[in-house]
C-alpha positions in Angstrom: -33.7 14.6 -20.6 -34.9 11.5 -18.9 -34.0 8.4 -20.9 -31.1 10.0 -22.8 -28.3 7.5 -23.4 -24.9 8.6 -22.3 -21.5 6.9 -21.9 -19.4 6.7 -18.8 -15.7 5.8 -19.1 -14.8 3.6 -16.1 -11.6 1.6 -16.4 -11.1 0.2 -19.8 -14.5 0.6 -21.4 -17.3 2.9 -22.3 -20.5 1.8 -20.6 -23.7 3.1 -22.1 -26.5 3.7 -19.6 -29.8 5.4 -19.0 -30.4 7.2 -15.8 -31.7 5.0 -13.1 -30.6 1.8 -14.8 -27.5 -0.3 -14.6 -24.9 -2.0 -16.9 -22.5 -4.9 -16.8 -18.7 -4.5 -17.0 -16.4 -6.8 -18.9 -16.3 -9.2 -15.9 -20.1 -9.5 -15.8 -20.4 -7.4 -12.7 -23.5 -5.3 -12.4 -22.6 -1.6 -11.9 -25.3 0.8 -10.8 -25.2 4.4 -12.1 -26.9 7.5 -10.8 -26.9 10.8 -12.7 -28.2 14.3 -12.5 -29.0 15.6 -15.9 -28.6 19.4 -15.7 -26.9 21.8 -18.1 -23.6 20.3 -17.2 -24.9 16.7 -17.5 -23.0 15.7 -14.3 -22.7 11.9 -13.9 -21.7 10.1 -10.7 -21.0 6.5 -9.9 -20.8 4.7 -6.6 -17.6 2.8 -5.8 -18.9 -0.6 -4.7 -15.7 -2.8 -4.8 -12.2 -1.9 -3.6 -9.2 -4.2 -4.0 -6.4 -3.8 -1.5 -3.0 -5.0 -2.8 -0.1 -4.8 -0.5 3.3 -6.0 0.7 3.2 -5.4 4.5 5.7 -7.4 6.5 4.9 -5.9 9.9 1.3 -5.0 9.1 1.6 -1.2 9.1 0.9 -0.8 5.4 -2.1 -3.1 5.6 -3.6 -1.1 8.5 -3.4 2.1 6.5 -5.0 0.6 3.4 -7.8 -0.9 5.5 -8.6 2.5 7.0 -8.7 4.1 3.6 -11.1 1.4 2.4 -13.3 1.9 5.5 -13.5 5.6 4.6 -14.5 4.8 1.0 -17.4 2.7 2.5 -17.4 0.3 -0.4 -19.7 -2.7 -0.2 -17.0 -5.2 -1.0 -13.3 -5.0 0.0 -11.0 -7.7 -1.3 -7.5 -8.3 0.1 -4.6 -9.4 -2.2 -1.8 -10.0 0.3 1.6 -10.3 -1.5 3.7 -10.3 1.6 4.5 -14.0 2.1 6.1 -16.2 -0.5 3.0 -18.4 -0.9 0.8 -15.3 -1.4 3.1 -14.2 -4.1 2.5 -17.4 -6.0 -1.2 -17.0 -6.2 -2.9 -16.5 -9.6 -4.2 -13.0 -9.9 -6.7 -12.3 -12.7 -6.2 -9.1 -14.7 -7.8 -5.9 -13.3 -10.2 -3.8 -15.2 -13.3 -2.1 -13.8 -12.6 -1.7 -10.1 -10.7 0.6 -7.8 -7.4 -0.7 -6.5 -5.4 0.6 -3.5 -1.7 -0.4 -3.9 0.5 -0.2 -0.8 4.1 -0.9 0.2 6.6 0.1 2.8 9.7 2.3 2.2 13.2 0.9 2.5 15.9 3.5 2.3 13.7 5.9 0.3 12.7 3.2 -2.3 10.3 0.3 -2.6 11.5 -3.1 -1.3 12.8 -5.2 -4.2 10.6 -8.1 -3.2 7.5 -5.8 -3.3 8.4 -4.7 -6.8 8.9 -8.2 -8.0 5.6 -9.3 -6.6 3.7 -6.3 -7.9 5.1 -7.0 -11.4 2.8 -10.1 -11.7 -0.2 -7.7 -11.7 -1.8 -6.8 -15.0 -4.4 -4.0 -15.4 -6.3 -2.4 -18.2 -6.6 1.3 -17.3 -7.7 0.4 -13.8 -8.0 3.3 -11.4 -5.5 3.1 -8.5 -4.6 4.8 -5.3 -0.9 4.5 -4.3 0.2 4.4 -0.7 3.7 4.1 0.8 4.4 3.8 4.6 7.8 5.0 6.0 9.4 5.0 9.4 9.3 8.7 10.1 12.6 9.5 8.2 11.7 10.3 4.6 9.8 8.5 1.8 12.1 10.2 -0.8 11.5 8.5 -4.2 9.3 5.6 -3.1 5.9 7.0 -4.0 7.1 8.2 -7.4 8.6 4.8 -7.9 5.2 3.2 -7.1 3.5 5.6 -9.5 5.8 4.7 -12.3 5.5 1.0 -11.6 1.7 1.2 -11.5 1.6 2.9 -14.9 3.9 0.3 -16.3 1.4 -2.4 -15.0 -1.5 -0.7 -16.7 -3.0 1.2 -13.8 -4.2 4.8 -13.9 -3.0 6.5 -10.6 -5.6 8.9 -9.3 -4.3 9.7 -5.8 -1.5 8.9 -3.5 -0.4 9.1 0.1 2.7 8.8 2.3 1.9 7.6 5.8 4.0 6.8 8.8 4.5 3.4 10.4 6.7 2.1 13.2 10.2 1.7 11.8 11.3 -1.9 11.2 14.4 -1.2 13.4 12.3 0.2 16.3 12.2 -1.5 19.6 11.1 -0.7 23.2 14.6 0.4 24.0 15.2 2.3 20.7 11.8 3.8 19.7 11.4 5.1 16.2 7.8 6.1 15.5 6.6 3.3 17.8 2.9 2.5 17.7 2.3 4.2 14.3 0.1 4.3 12.4 -1.7 5.5 15.6 -5.4 6.5 15.9 -4.6 10.0 14.4 -2.9 8.4 11.4 -5.7 5.9 10.8 -8.3 8.7 11.1 -6.5 10.7 8.4 -6.5 7.5 6.3 -10.2 7.1 6.8 -10.8 10.8 5.9 -8.8 10.2 2.7 -11.5 7.7 1.6 -14.3 10.1 0.8 -11.9 12.4 -1.0 -10.9 9.4 -3.2 -14.6 8.8 -4.0 -15.0 12.4 -5.0 -11.9 12.2 -7.2 -13.1 9.0 -8.9 -16.5 10.7 -9.6 -14.7 13.7 -11.1 -12.7 11.4 -13.4 -15.9 10.1 -14.9 -16.6 13.6 -16.3 -15.5 14.3 -19.9 -12.9 16.9 -19.0 -11.4 15.2 -15.9 -7.7 15.5 -15.5 -5.8 12.3 -14.7 -2.3 13.6 -14.1 -1.0 12.8 -10.5 1.9 15.0 -9.4 4.1 13.0 -7.0 7.4 14.4 -5.4 10.6 12.6 -6.0 13.5 12.3 -8.4 13.8 10.4 -11.6 16.3 8.9 -12.2 15.9 8.0 -8.5 18.4 9.4 -6.1 17.6 7.3 -3.1 19.6 4.1 -2.9 17.1 1.9 -1.2 17.8 -0.6 1.5 21.4 -0.7 2.6 23.3 -3.9 1.6 24.1 -5.7 4.9 24.9 -9.4 5.3 23.2 -9.6 8.7 19.9 -10.9 10.1 18.2 -11.2 13.5 19.5 -13.9 15.7 17.6 -16.3 18.0 18.2 -16.5 21.8 18.0 -20.2 22.3 17.4 -19.9 26.1 14.0 -18.1 25.5 13.0 -19.6 22.1 10.2 -22.2 22.3 10.6 -23.2 18.6 7.0 -22.3 18.0 7.6 -21.4 14.4 6.0 -18.0 14.5 9.1 -16.3 13.0 9.1 -18.7 10.0 5.4 -18.1 9.5 5.8 -14.3 9.1 9.0 -14.1 7.1 8.3 -12.6 3.7 11.2 -14.3 2.0 11.1 -17.7 3.7 14.5 -17.0 5.1 13.7 -18.8 8.4 13.3 -22.6 8.8 12.4 -24.7 11.8 14.0 -28.1 12.4 14.4 -28.6 16.1 15.9 -25.1 16.2 15.6 -21.8 14.3 17.9 -21.4 11.2 18.1 -18.2 9.2 19.5 -17.8 5.6 21.2 -14.5 6.0 21.3 -13.9 2.2 17.5 -14.0 2.1 16.8 -11.7 5.0 15.5 -8.2 4.1 15.6 -7.0 7.7 11.9 -6.2 7.8 12.0 -7.4 11.5 8.7 -9.1 11.2 10.2 -12.1 13.1 11.4 -9.8 15.9 8.1 -7.9 16.3 6.0 -11.1 16.2 8.0 -13.4 18.5 5.9 -14.2 21.5 8.9 -14.7 23.8 11.1 -11.9 22.4 13.7 -14.5 21.4 14.4 -12.9 18.0 16.8 -9.9 18.4 19.2 -7.8 16.4 22.8 -7.9 17.8 24.8 -6.6 14.8 26.7 -3.4 15.9 26.1 -1.5 12.6 22.4 -2.4 12.7 22.2 -1.0 16.2 24.1 2.1 15.2 21.6 2.8 12.4 18.7 2.3 14.8 20.2 4.7 17.4 20.9 7.3 14.7 17.3 7.1 13.5 16.1 7.4 17.1 18.2 10.5 17.7 17.6 12.3 14.4 14.1 11.2 13.3 12.1 11.6 16.6 10.1 14.7 15.5 6.6 13.5 14.5 5.8 13.7 10.8 2.3 13.6 9.5 0.8 11.8 6.5 0.8 13.6 3.2 -1.8 13.0 0.4 -1.5 13.8 -3.2 -4.0 14.2 -6.1 -6.5 16.0 -3.9 -7.1 19.7 -4.2 -5.9 22.0 -1.4 -9.4 22.9 -0.5 -10.1 19.2 0.2 -6.7 18.3 1.8 
């Protein structure tokens, strides 16, 4: 059958090819195809570019996505960081023939509102997507389902998903809540997820591939999301050096520096990026309700939970 012209559906278009040759996608990128022409006419394609899109205030979601991409062993990994306000204002071209890994943290069993608003600027045309949420060892509840529904709304085709564990935003040395996670075991599981994603993508290129992704959760959503609290971390002036680190890592630009540190409480999402990144430990949480929540999480969510992946068969999981 050498030389027989077939068509591979990748992303938004049908790409005709002959075994051992290549074709160009709608963006002018050269895509190499390899195929084995037997009775089943199996066709495979190498994933050469992966785009990581994430909202990751304290870096845990980014670490998981990077490890998954490492496991995929793509030649080109592109980061689209939507965490900071300036990153959210970047112009992002529409997606088509690439693999996207979309990641966000979980706040109160849902996606952060700011993450949703920033993801909504994305536009895709049947682009294959892997969906990842990272939660603080309590529950991810409806967050991954919410990310799936949002991805479909934006034009992505979800092919796999995962719920990983990261150090809780409210965690500290005195009140540990999944401290240090994702750890080496978590990141190894993320890396091991990569080859399975490659296999899934290959399977989706066959004529009878199934694209449905079964994700746990409730719709309408039952989880309420982040609790409404008019509080924010405070600054200990006796240890603050006014270095500006806190302002530089704040996702909502709630912190400003003008001889001292000022915080707009109404903009704070309590991600605690400022606390975790302060080089002198000058940013702290002092609100009593906030501390009560952290202590409850420490007492009730200390049993280690493991990452879960979806869209991969039991034999591969």
